[in-house]
Backbone bond lengths (Angstrom), bond angles and torsions (degrees), N, CA, C in turn:
res aa  C-N    CA-C-N  psi(-1)  N-CA   C-N-CA  omega(-1)  CA-C   N-CA-C  phi
1 M - - - 1.497 - - 1.493 109.64 -
2 T 1.316 118.09 128.90 1.449 124.29 -175.12 1.524 108.62 -92.05
3 I 1.382 109.66 151.14 1.500 120.27 174.97 1.588 106.24 -93.16
4 K 1.326 117.02 131.58 1.368 121.01 178.76 1.533 111.40 -113.52
5 I 1.302 118.98 115.92 1.443 122.97 -179.79 1.484 109.22 -122.17
6 H 1.320 119.36 122.70 1.429 124.22 -175.08 1.562 104.55 -64.02
7 P 1.388 118.51 148.09 1.426 122.87 -177.88 1.476 113.90 -61.62
8 T 1.323 120.72 -24.79 1.447 123.78 -177.24 1.570 111.07 -89.81
9 A 1.317 117.62 -9.70 1.416 119.97 -179.59 1.532 111.44 -73.46
10 I 1.329 122.47 148.33 1.449 125.99 178.00 1.556 107.11 -113.70
11 V 1.324 112.85 109.99 1.491 119.18 -178.43 1.538 107.65 -118.95
12 D 1.285 117.95 119.70 1.476 123.66 179.67 1.446 108.97 -61.00
13 S 1.326 117.56 143.07 1.477 119.01 -177.26 1.503 110.22 -72.24
14 N 1.316 119.82 -13.25 1.453 114.97 175.62 1.548 115.30 -93.65
15 A 1.358 114.99 -4.27 1.528 118.17 173.70 1.483 107.40 -67.89
16 I 1.328 112.11 145.83 1.504 120.89 176.45 1.564 108.89 -103.95
17 I 1.312 114.34 120.10 1.472 120.94 -178.22 1.541 108.14 -116.91
18 G 1.346 113.75 120.69 1.464 121.01 -177.03 1.522 112.69 -69.05
19 A 1.313 120.45 159.65 1.422 127.16 174.63 1.558 111.68 -54.57
20 G 1.307 116.82 140.89 1.443 120.63 174.77 1.463 113.96 77.23
21 T 1.326 119.38 3.33 1.419 122.11 179.14 1.529 112.98 -82.26
22 E 1.341 115.93 149.59 1.495 120.99 -175.05 1.523 104.62 -129.51
23 V 1.405 115.70 135.47 1.422 121.46 -179.67 1.536 106.34 -123.98
24 G 1.266 116.35 126.23 1.469 123.93 -173.25 1.566 115.46 -81.01
25 A 1.298 113.63 176.96 1.491 119.19 -178.03 1.533 116.07 -62.78
26 Y 1.349 112.78 135.55 1.459 119.19 174.36 1.516 114.53 67.70
27 S 1.359 120.55 11.81 1.458 122.63 177.72 1.584 106.46 -82.13
28 I 1.286 114.45 157.09 1.447 125.56 -176.79 1.455 108.69 -126.41
29 I 1.349 121.42 128.10 1.393 125.26 -178.82 1.534 106.68 -126.99
30 G 1.337 118.62 124.70 1.423 123.97 -175.54 1.554 116.04 -81.48
31 P 1.310 114.74 176.35 1.537 117.59 -171.93 1.576 115.00 -74.35
32 K 1.299 115.48 -16.88 1.412 118.38 -176.83 1.575 111.99 -107.07
33 V 1.283 116.99 9.89 1.461 121.46 -177.19 1.544 109.40 -85.09
34 V 1.328 118.47 136.38 1.435 126.19 176.38 1.563 105.97 -119.99
35 L 1.357 118.14 123.49 1.384 124.00 176.19 1.560 106.87 -115.59
36 G 1.322 116.08 128.30 1.438 123.06 177.78 1.520 112.96 -73.44
37 E 1.246 118.86 -176.17 1.505 123.70 -179.51 1.522 111.71 -67.40
38 N 1.239 113.75 148.01 1.484 124.40 168.48 1.578 110.01 57.05
39 C 1.307 117.79 38.93 1.518 120.49 171.47 1.484 107.57 -87.04
40 W 1.339 116.73 159.40 1.446 123.81 176.88 1.521 105.67 -130.59
41 I 1.279 117.29 119.79 1.494 125.59 -178.17 1.491 104.87 -113.08
42 G 1.335 119.29 118.80 1.457 124.97 -177.05 1.519 112.63 -71.78
43 N 1.335 115.69 -163.58 1.461 120.16 -178.97 1.558 110.00 -88.15
44 H 1.383 112.89 148.49 1.507 118.98 176.76 1.529 111.91 60.84
45 V 1.353 121.03 32.25 1.425 119.20 175.63 1.464 109.26 -95.77
46 N 1.344 116.29 144.77 1.449 124.38 179.58 1.639 107.29 -112.04
47 L 1.277 115.51 111.07 1.441 122.71 176.47 1.594 107.04 -114.13
48 T 1.392 113.78 115.82 1.431 116.86 -175.61 1.533 110.75 -142.40
49 G 1.316 116.10 -168.05 1.453 120.31 179.04 1.575 109.51 65.59
50 N 1.363 111.55 -174.01 1.430 121.34 177.06 1.564 108.16 -85.61
51 T 1.290 113.45 78.12 1.453 118.79 -168.11 1.587 110.55 -119.83
52 T 1.269 112.99 134.29 1.519 118.65 -172.90 1.581 105.61 -126.41
53 F 1.282 116.18 126.12 1.489 124.78 170.04 1.479 110.86 -103.79
54 G 1.329 116.89 144.49 1.476 118.88 165.59 1.497 111.23 -81.22
55 S 1.277 117.28 -153.97 1.544 120.81 -178.09 1.510 113.60 -93.77
56 N 1.272 115.09 161.04 1.472 126.22 175.47 1.555 113.58 55.01
57 C 1.298 114.38 43.21 1.482 122.68 175.08 1.481 110.99 -96.09
58 K 1.354 115.55 143.26 1.495 116.67 171.48 1.536 109.01 -122.80
59 V 1.372 112.35 135.05 1.457 117.43 -179.01 1.532 104.61 -125.66
60 Y 1.388 114.80 119.58 1.468 116.23 -176.10 1.495 111.61 -90.24
61 H 1.354 113.65 174.28 1.411 126.93 -164.76 1.596 110.17 -54.51
62 F 1.326 112.19 143.81 1.497 124.17 174.23 1.541 114.68 62.59
63 A 1.323 119.78 19.18 1.380 122.35 172.26 1.451 112.02 -78.05
64 S 1.393 118.91 149.71 1.401 122.25 -179.11 1.526 105.96 -125.87
65 I 1.345 116.61 111.86 1.459 123.07 -167.84 1.508 109.86 -124.88
66 G 1.299 116.85 118.22 1.481 123.86 175.06 1.546 113.95 100.07
67 E 1.352 119.16 12.57 1.418 120.60 179.47 1.529 108.76 -69.42
68 A 1.324 113.98 166.34 1.445 123.25 179.80 1.528 108.53 -60.67
69 P 1.348 115.56 147.69 1.540 121.47 172.54 1.458 115.07 -53.47
70 Q 1.326 117.11 143.58 1.402 119.57 169.65 1.522 111.79 -87.93
71 D 1.255 113.56 67.18 1.489 122.52 -176.28 1.571 108.60 -138.38
72 K 1.325 112.86 128.16 1.513 113.63 -176.90 1.450 115.40 -66.13
73 K 1.336 116.17 -18.77 1.518 119.61 178.52 1.521 111.04 -73.29
74 Y 1.299 117.98 -19.96 1.500 119.17 -172.61 1.509 105.92 -70.32
75 Q 1.331 112.76 132.40 1.506 122.75 -178.17 1.534 111.29 -126.96
76 G 1.359 114.98 37.45 1.359 119.56 172.50 1.530 116.98 82.70
77 E 1.376 117.84 7.20 1.464 120.37 175.18 1.492 114.32 -51.79
78 D 1.316 116.66 154.21 1.543 121.67 -177.89 1.469 111.12 -89.58
79 T 1.398 114.04 71.84 1.401 120.08 -178.79 1.556 110.42 -91.23
80 K 1.285 121.10 175.78 1.429 125.27 -167.26 1.489 117.23 -121.05
81 L 1.285 113.70 160.15 1.479 122.29 165.68 1.547 106.87 -132.16
82 I 1.316 114.62 120.31 1.485 118.83 -176.54 1.547 105.24 -115.21
83 I 1.375 114.81 127.24 1.442 120.46 -178.72 1.508 104.72 -125.63
84 G 1.366 119.12 132.49 1.452 122.36 -177.64 1.501 114.63 -83.77
85 N 1.305 116.38 -146.57 1.481 124.41 -170.42 1.566 111.39 -98.65
86 N 1.319 115.21 149.58 1.436 119.47 170.69 1.496 116.47 60.69
87 N 1.328 116.63 38.96 1.386 121.79 178.60 1.537 109.55 -101.81
88 T 1.333 114.27 141.59 1.521 121.43 170.59 1.523 109.52 -110.15
89 I 1.334 115.65 122.70 1.448 121.28 177.40 1.563 107.66 -120.83
90 R 1.303 116.56 116.71 1.429 121.50 -169.47 1.559 111.20 -89.90
91 E 1.320 116.68 -170.34 1.471 122.19 -167.49 1.489 114.13 -63.58
92 Y 1.369 114.41 142.51 1.455 121.45 172.95 1.599 113.78 63.69
93 C 1.283 117.90 19.18 1.434 119.60 174.26 1.533 111.80 -72.98
94 T 1.299 119.04 149.75 1.425 124.81 177.81 1.549 110.78 -128.43
95 L 1.302 116.15 118.89 1.421 118.50 178.85 1.545 108.35 -126.68
96 N 1.344 117.78 126.41 1.448 121.45 -175.52 1.538 113.88 -103.77
97 T 1.335 112.65 161.37 1.491 120.29 175.69 1.532 107.14 -72.77
98 G 1.361 114.09 176.96 1.507 120.49 -179.45 1.569 109.88 -85.42
99 T 1.308 114.04 -172.26 1.484 125.41 172.61 1.439 108.99 -127.21
100 V 1.377 116.01 156.06 1.404 120.74 173.98 1.511 113.00 -71.23
101 Q 1.258 117.90 -21.25 1.495 120.73 170.81 1.487 115.98 -74.30
102 G 1.323 115.64 -15.00 1.487 120.97 171.82 1.486 108.83 -102.62
103 N 1.324 114.78 -133.34 1.459 121.47 -179.26 1.538 113.00 -92.80
104 G 1.311 115.89 2.51 1.520 121.15 -179.69 1.510 112.23 77.50
105 Q 1.346 116.39 1.35 1.513 117.45 -177.08 1.541 105.92 -157.39
106 T 1.400 112.34 148.21 1.323 121.84 166.35 1.491 109.56 -102.59
107 V 1.359 121.31 138.10 1.351 122.16 -173.95 1.540 114.50 -129.06
108 V 1.345 115.62 134.39 1.453 120.61 173.75 1.469 106.35 -124.69
109 G 1.342 115.21 135.82 1.536 118.29 -173.25 1.499 112.62 -88.16
110 D 1.307 116.47 -137.56 1.466 119.17 -175.26 1.512 114.09 -108.23
111 N 1.285 116.01 156.93 1.472 125.96 169.02 1.538 113.64 56.75
112 N 1.398 113.22 42.99 1.381 119.63 -179.25 1.558 110.65 -101.98
113 W 1.372 113.33 148.27 1.447 119.86 -175.21 1.545 104.81 -115.19
114 I 1.263 117.55 102.82 1.439 120.82 -171.57 1.577 108.00 -109.99
115 M 1.343 120.32 109.28 1.405 121.08 -167.43 1.526 110.67 -85.99
116 A 1.349 117.46 -179.06 1.439 121.60 -170.14 1.550 115.07 -64.49
117 Y 1.298 116.16 145.02 1.399 125.62 179.88 1.623 116.89 66.02
118 V 1.322 115.91 17.15 1.432 118.10 178.59 1.602 107.27 -73.21
119 H 1.259 114.52 145.01 1.495 120.35 173.83 1.576 107.12 -120.15
120 I 1.324 115.44 125.36 1.437 123.00 174.12 1.530 108.05 -115.76
121 A 1.284 117.75 105.55 1.457 121.92 -175.12 1.451 117.20 -75.24
122 H 1.348 116.42 -179.92 1.444 120.96 -178.77 1.595 112.43 -59.40
123 D 1.362 112.69 144.26 1.454 121.35 173.62 1.500 115.34 63.87
124 C 1.341 118.42 11.43 1.454 120.31 172.82 1.568 111.58 -71.73
125 I 1.259 117.64 148.16 1.447 123.86 175.33 1.575 107.31 -122.33
126 V 1.354 115.98 110.93 1.455 120.97 175.10 1.462 110.72 -107.03
127 G 1.306 120.86 129.77 1.448 125.91 -175.39 1.490 114.43 -73.59
128 N 1.276 115.12 -143.02 1.445 123.20 179.18 1.481 113.12 -110.01
129 N 1.312 118.88 154.37 1.507 125.78 170.62 1.533 108.56 58.01
130 T 1.313 121.21 39.26 1.396 122.43 176.13 1.572 109.51 -97.99
131 I 1.299 115.31 160.10 1.462 124.62 172.18 1.513 109.79 -123.39
132 L 1.211 118.59 116.48 1.479 125.72 172.50 1.472 110.78 -109.06
133 A 1.330 118.02 110.26 1.499 119.88 -171.90 1.537 108.41 -81.25
134 N 1.290 114.02 171.39 1.444 123.46 -176.97 1.544 115.23 -46.41
135 G 1.297 116.07 126.06 1.429 122.42 174.78 1.493 116.19 79.45
136 V 1.336 122.16 8.63 1.369 125.67 172.23 1.511 109.71 -60.90
137 T 1.311 116.96 134.32 1.484 124.82 179.22 1.543 112.66 -123.91
138 L 1.380 113.54 116.96 1.472 118.28 -178.76 1.487 104.39 -106.68
139 A 1.379 117.21 117.05 1.440 120.19 177.42 1.520 108.31 -70.16
140 G 1.335 115.09 -178.31 1.533 118.03 -179.04 1.474 112.35 -62.47
141 H 1.355 113.28 150.01 1.495 122.27 171.50 1.558 115.67 66.47
142 V 1.295 118.98 13.15 1.458 123.00 178.19 1.501 109.57 -76.29
143 T 1.395 115.11 141.10 1.424 121.31 176.27 1.560 108.09 -113.72
144 V 1.286 116.75 124.59 1.456 121.25 176.11 1.523 106.98 -116.94
145 K 1.341 118.25 116.38 1.458 120.14 -174.16 1.547 111.55 -82.14
146 D 1.334 115.86 -174.86 1.439 121.29 -173.34 1.526 111.20 -68.95
147 W 1.264 112.62 145.93 1.488 123.08 171.37 1.511 113.48 68.73
148 V 1.299 119.65 16.52 1.483 125.96 176.43 1.525 110.33 -76.56
149 I 1.335 114.25 140.79 1.437 121.40 172.19 1.505 107.74 -122.26
150 I 1.312 116.14 128.55 1.471 120.75 -178.63 1.606 107.46 -122.69
151 G 1.303 114.69 122.54 1.493 119.36 -175.92 1.515 113.76 -71.63
152 G 1.270 117.12 167.60 1.498 125.07 -173.14 1.470 112.82 -59.57
153 V 1.395 111.11 143.87 1.517 121.79 169.78 1.574 108.29 60.85
154 S 1.309 119.46 33.31 1.406 122.85 176.71 1.538 110.47 -105.40
155 P 1.412 114.93 121.44 1.412 118.91 174.57 1.465 115.09 -89.65
156 V 1.330 120.74 147.13 1.424 126.94 179.64 1.552 109.12 -124.65
157 H 1.317 115.22 124.45 1.440 123.81 -176.04 1.513 116.17 -66.99
158 Q 1.256 121.41 152.42 1.451 125.39 -178.52 1.542 110.05 -53.71
159 F 1.360 115.15 142.35 1.444 125.12 173.98 1.628 111.98 70.74
160 C 1.326 116.84 2.30 1.560 114.76 178.25 1.539 112.26 -73.09
161 V 1.290 112.19 147.77 1.469 119.95 175.14 1.567 105.64 -116.25
162 I 1.367 112.88 131.60 1.470 124.26 173.51 1.534 107.73 -110.15
163 G 1.270 116.21 111.53 1.422 122.76 -175.93 1.492 115.84 -68.15
164 E 1.401 113.19 162.97 1.473 119.86 -179.51 1.547 114.35 -51.81
165 H 1.318 115.71 138.60 1.455 126.90 171.48 1.524 107.39 65.21
166 A 1.360 122.48 15.21 1.474 119.02 172.75 1.521 112.27 -74.79
167 M 1.297 111.31 162.79 1.503 115.95 -179.56 1.477 107.46 -140.01
168 V 1.372 114.07 122.17 1.460 119.75 -176.74 1.534 107.51 -108.62
169 G 1.314 118.01 130.27 1.466 121.79 -176.79 1.525 110.41 -74.14
170 G 1.344 113.47 161.95 1.456 118.68 177.23 1.483 115.88 -62.54
171 Q 1.352 115.99 145.93 1.468 125.47 -177.12 1.520 110.28 55.26
172 T 1.242 117.75 43.26 1.477 125.91 -178.43 1.546 108.31 -105.02
173 G 1.299 121.60 118.36 1.459 121.78 175.65 1.534 109.96 -84.71
174 V 1.280 118.14 118.56 1.470 125.44 -179.29 1.499 110.29 -100.45
175 S 1.302 120.61 105.50 1.441 121.21 177.05 1.533 116.83 -115.83
176 Q 1.341 112.98 -1.02 1.461 117.35 173.63 1.572 106.47 -136.82
177 D 1.263 114.74 174.17 1.478 118.82 -172.52 1.492 113.37 -73.83
178 V 1.249 116.74 145.91 1.474 126.94 -179.06 1.507 111.67 -106.56
179 P 1.366 119.08 117.35 1.476 118.55 -173.99 1.546 108.73 -71.15
180 P 1.419 114.14 161.60 1.408 117.81 176.86 1.515 113.14 -54.15
181 Y 1.308 115.99 151.65 1.549 120.56 170.69 1.527 113.21 72.97
182 T 1.290 119.33 -6.73 1.450 122.53 -168.04 1.518 113.75 -89.33
183 M 1.314 119.49 134.62 1.474 123.51 169.06 1.500 107.72 -93.59
184 C 1.355 114.39 142.14 1.477 119.28 -179.99 1.511 107.86 -145.82
185 S 1.337 115.70 154.50 1.432 121.74 175.59 1.482 108.70 -160.65
186 G 1.361 117.29 174.90 1.470 121.60 174.57 1.530 108.95 116.58
187 Y 1.374 114.85 165.64 1.390 119.44 -177.30 1.588 109.26 -59.81
188 R 1.300 115.69 -40.33 1.449 122.01 162.83 1.534 107.11 -117.76
189 A 1.324 112.45 129.34 1.476 118.07 -167.28 1.575 115.14 -54.00
190 E 1.287 113.36 126.53 1.462 117.39 178.39 1.572 108.42 -124.53
191 P 1.299 120.66 142.13 1.443 122.33 -179.01 1.534 110.92 -65.20
192 K 1.318 116.33 137.13 1.454 124.58 -179.51 1.518 115.59 -125.11
193 G 1.391 115.84 15.88 1.444 115.14 -179.39 1.569 106.60 118.33
194 I 1.366 115.30 -172.04 1.453 121.07 179.78 1.574 108.99 -103.10
195 N 1.296 114.04 162.92 1.380 119.68 -175.41 1.532 110.54 -93.67
196 S 1.370 113.62 64.06 1.435 120.49 -167.06 1.560 111.51 -67.49
197 E 1.330 117.48 -34.28 1.470 119.94 178.90 1.534 113.28 -64.48
198 G 1.391 113.64 -41.02 1.390 117.63 176.87 1.615 112.94 -67.84
199 L 1.302 116.22 -32.62 1.383 124.88 179.30 1.563 110.34 -64.86
200 K 1.350 114.96 -45.05 1.447 121.49 176.27 1.533 110.66 -59.63
201 R 1.356 118.49 -45.22 1.386 119.12 -179.06 1.576 115.44 -66.44
202 R 1.326 114.47 -20.91 1.436 122.80 176.49 1.495 115.62 -92.90
203 G 1.367 118.23 6.08 1.420 123.13 172.43 1.553 116.32 91.53
204 F 1.281 116.67 14.09 1.490 118.39 178.47 1.564 104.95 -77.19
205 N 1.328 113.80 136.49 1.502 115.95 -177.51 1.503 108.36 -88.19
206 T 1.351 114.84 177.91 1.511 122.77 -174.46 1.516 112.21 -58.74
207 A 1.388 113.39 -44.43 1.508 119.33 -177.74 1.512 108.86 -62.34
208 Q 1.310 117.67 -43.96 1.440 119.86 -174.46 1.544 112.35 -66.01
209 I 1.387 113.12 -41.10 1.399 119.16 173.08 1.499 117.14 -62.81
210 E 1.317 114.57 -38.73 1.464 117.05 173.87 1.579 111.97 -66.39
211 N 1.261 117.58 -36.79 1.479 116.85 176.15 1.564 112.26 -65.37
212 I 1.303 115.05 -36.34 1.496 119.97 173.77 1.465 112.88 -61.76
213 K 1.380 115.57 -42.06 1.441 120.59 177.45 1.542 113.91 -62.05
214 Q 1.319 113.10 -39.56 1.474 120.63 177.63 1.563 108.31 -62.79
215 A 1.273 116.07 -47.13 1.475 118.73 179.28 1.508 111.59 -62.08
216 Y 1.333 116.38 -37.48 1.452 119.38 178.31 1.598 110.06 -63.18
217 K 1.336 114.00 -42.00 1.505 116.34 -178.01 1.513 111.36 -67.41
218 I 1.371 115.75 -32.89 1.432 119.02 177.05 1.494 113.27 -67.87
219 L 1.390 115.62 -34.38 1.395 120.77 -177.86 1.483 111.60 -77.49
220 Y 1.401 118.10 -30.57 1.472 119.88 -167.33 1.509 115.56 -125.51
221 R 1.357 119.53 -20.92 1.440 120.88 -169.87 1.500 115.85 -121.96
222 N 1.272 119.45 -2.07 1.504 119.99 -173.86 1.532 110.70 -102.73
223 G 1.310 118.11 6.11 1.406 119.08 175.19 1.509 113.88 73.29
224 L 1.343 118.29 18.64 1.450 123.54 178.66 1.544 108.59 -86.46
225 S 1.341 114.63 154.90 1.398 119.20 168.01 1.536 111.24 -71.61
226 Y 1.306 116.96 166.30 1.398 119.39 -177.89 1.569 110.00 -63.50
227 S 1.308 114.62 -40.14 1.438 118.41 -178.61 1.620 112.31 -66.94
228 E 1.322 111.16 -38.42 1.524 113.29 174.81 1.504 114.53 -65.70
229 A 1.358 113.86 -42.04 1.483 118.50 179.32 1.469 113.49 -65.39
230 K 1.323 120.12 -37.67 1.460 122.85 172.99 1.464 112.68 -58.70
231 T 1.370 118.51 -45.59 1.462 115.95 176.38 1.521 114.80 -62.19
232 F 1.278 118.71 -41.61 1.466 121.87 177.35 1.567 111.55 -56.49
233 I 1.281 111.00 -48.57 1.495 117.28 -173.60 1.603 107.81 -68.92
234 E 1.317 118.64 -40.70 1.428 122.33 -179.75 1.583 110.13 -61.35
235 D 1.336 114.96 -38.37 1.441 119.34 177.25 1.542 109.27 -65.78
236 M 1.380 116.94 -43.21 1.485 119.04 -179.50 1.535 110.92 -65.66
237 A 1.342 116.49 -26.95 1.501 115.29 -178.80 1.549 113.51 -68.84
238 D 1.236 117.57 -18.87 1.459 122.92 175.49 1.578 110.53 -57.27
239 E 1.345 115.29 -34.66 1.504 123.12 -179.37 1.501 112.07 -100.55
240 S 1.280 114.46 -22.60 1.549 117.47 -172.71 1.528 108.78 -123.37
241 P 1.324 120.59 93.98 1.468 120.86 -175.08 1.510 116.04 -55.99
242 E 1.405 115.06 -28.39 1.488 116.84 179.69 1.551 112.14 -62.27
243 L 1.314 117.07 -20.84 1.416 120.84 179.83 1.513 114.06 -82.56
244 K 1.317 117.08 -7.30 1.464 118.97 176.68 1.463 114.76 -62.08
245 L 1.358 115.83 -24.08 1.456 119.84 175.34 1.505 109.38 -62.54
246 Y 1.301 118.40 -32.26 1.467 119.95 177.43 1.570 110.60 -65.58
247 T 1.329 115.20 -46.67 1.494 117.74 -175.60 1.553 108.93 -64.96
248 T 1.315 119.28 -39.80 1.441 120.51 173.89 1.569 113.15 -59.09
249 F 1.343 111.66 -44.43 1.424 117.82 178.81 1.530 112.92 -60.02
250 F 1.351 116.82 -45.79 1.455 123.49 177.23 1.476 112.82 -51.02
251 N 1.362 112.78 -46.44 1.505 120.96 -178.56 1.540 111.53 -65.55
252 E 1.322 115.88 -32.34 1.521 118.39 -178.82 1.461 117.06 -88.05
253 S 1.310 116.08 -20.47 1.480 120.84 -171.06 1.544 107.33 -72.62
254 T 1.401 112.43 135.00 1.486 117.17 -179.22 1.608 107.94 -127.48
255 R 1.292 119.76 -17.93 1.434 121.21 -176.39 1.590 113.98 -99.28
256 G 1.253 116.25 7.65 1.430 120.34 -169.58 1.512 113.57 72.20
257 I 1.339 118.59 168.56 1.412 120.21 -173.89 1.491 111.04 -106.18
258 I 1.378 115.13 156.94 1.491 117.14 175.28 1.493 108.86 -61.80
259 R 1.273 117.31 144.85 1.556 123.95 -176.64 1.489 110.45 -132.47
């Protein structure tokens, strides 16, 4: 498989370009960039920093990937941006490397659909099979778990965790953690039920979805304190493995949950 680099592109001799990869017109690729096999880089794309892509990724025109963190504490340390396989990154997206105060790296997993104008800041961790719609903004140190969908123009506050299979509505401000399976929306995110349709599409059966609904009611509708609800759900998870995502989430949550 041949590598195709447009004559107007500037690719540093130290960059590593995988077989079958194509680089479009006027794109710039820095010396520490690694591109896996069969990637497609559009026109006017800037890939820089200590940035690694897996295979079969597409980066569309005018995206800026691997630039320095927008963090005043950053002093030029050699931090990383790691991007997995089969990701689509659309026009004008910005993804930054990590900071030494964080994990030293920003990580994006596999099979993600990142739409135009999305910003993924330093030290974020984005899982697999997510959809980030146009204009989503992840502040530093945000964690987005697998199968999350975030609607357009939604900002997420620093250090927030969005749990697996959650769905955030468009123009929703997320300033606290969003539990797994939960749908939320509003000027400030408010819980609106579980993402049952998404769960059906991903193969969850009726019994599993019913267990998740019961856990949601315990968390939000039974008048229990957060501490009491956590104990109930953790006990339920012994018999219902799909609820173990809740117990992991409870252990990781530091900002409190949306209420």
